[in-house]
Structure formats: structure tokens, C-alpha cells
Steps between C-alpha positions, in 0.01 A plus 500: 500500500533750218626792702731535795591804705806585703817296492506145368794264552559187294804291585687354201226642283492382137411834346362365171134521604322493166297174480656255253184458290457875463868543420485234229189651346661842515779397264284493189297801606810705582673416173188582303477840667875567513472502880864410548681565824838601360536787253764294318544145373649283774806286428337170591744453787404545862724653765521464876472785750551519874445798730557508875242772559257684270294797618243592235236770474198487270495123441281313253509161331311338215534227239630567151718355224858555383580407141817411314573643156389169344161524673565252781288610795578479872229562764629727775391681813594867470606655831486879478649748749471877467817527710722235657819472705692174469777382733764261366366436151644203310409411142645204310451346158668191355622481140595164349801541273559126457451542126829690482675282756478734797230331709259693724570851628296711742469878494446629855399856587497628858411840645368678808678289761515779758285525814476872421168547319647788299755260349254224411344436160230755418232428239224723368208350303635148547336216303606138558365223275544182703373146513634392839569682825556409864522760776388605844243766414303771680242718323330815625139568398476219246213420264494145359280422201492852360434539127836578341337757272441719809861499626667838551855625544803628312632147427168396346495828305847417363381159382209652312714783362735236360212333316384241751138447599360395834287181488138522610209270577577130553866560410529812713557351846740733682613622838614840618646641820612834636840348578680167494795382709674187370794325664716205393381531141576229243341519157530399137400763246472555125537878502549807718451864404500829687466872442828546686720230655782624722752223574723626779819297545452313174720193451485276191687176447499219243577172676565157356238236582146515638296380798564537872783737587495660156143622445309718747332187639 
């Protein structure tokens, strides 16, 4: 079914919906047309993110490519939110310093841990380039199978303003919804960008080691 109306719930929904064949084909097409998701070269290192609760308005998602400075390409699903509120955000990235005798260290960032919505993380024109996500998800007025070239919203406008292009045709499989409510979010991502990103109650730590109990999950 290409179009769905009203609210749709998907338990433990893997949000990367772009078909694998189309995503693979999109790599060459996207690179050839500079249709890159991020407006910067990614580091080549993924990071983990968890969020207890995300309330997003103006949601869309489509396949694209992130690229490292050396040209290495990474297929991603871009999740775009015109506006989002995030409760209890955690972001972690591991750096291996074994070469200088220090072993592995994990940078952990936390913010928005309050139940008060006003003190949670606030993001405008949020773009998340991810390749894995699990969550309990509810969408309002969702279209599945929409051509990405027809997507609207301030987050999509930001992407194009920064030099990105929306895929179309066989590579342009996308979905869009009036709003999205995600709970118990776990994801791995290559990049995140936003017009504004307000991190209330920001805490940052560098902890020795990696894995369970050190990273976000």
C-alpha cells in the first residue's frame, strides 16, 4: 500500500525503509550528482545515539550517501524533522588510542534528561544520517513510497540550501508524515546536523573503555 492515512504504529520499527537494491544503486548515482546527505565530509566513524522519547513535526526520510574526504561512500537513510523535542539524549563515540598506549576511550554526551518539555533537547531543521535504528514508532498522516524529489519542509530546504539534492525516480523512494513519535530509540549514525540544536542540561564525559556500561548502548 503506497499511502496510509491517520496514525500508524510500528513496534520496534527498523526505520531504514529504503530497499537495499535501490540504496546500493543510489550510491553511484548520488555521487555522480553530488547528492550527498551531509554538507560536510564525514569522519568515517559511526556514533551511537539513544533517546527515550522523540516528538517530531514535519518528518521525512529518504536514501542518500555520506562521503569521507578520501571519497569512501556510506549509504544512509536521512531522517529529517522540521522540529523535534528529544527527552534524555545520549550520544557516544569510541576512539582507539592503543597506538599511543592509552587503549579505547569513549566520549559520552547527555542532555535533556528532564520530564519538563521546556528543558528537553530542542532541534530545528534536524537531519540525521543513519544506517540502523530501532524504536517504537507512531506516525500521523504518513505517505510511504513518495518520490523524494517532492518532499517539503524546512529540514529538506536546509539540506538543499547546503548543497544536497533529493534523489528521484528509482532511487527516490521516500516516506513523509505530518508528525512522528518515537520511543526507546537506539541508532547508529554517520552524521547529524541542525539549524539550531539546544542541549539543555548538557553533560560531556570522556570515559576509559568501550561497550556495555560505557557507551549509550
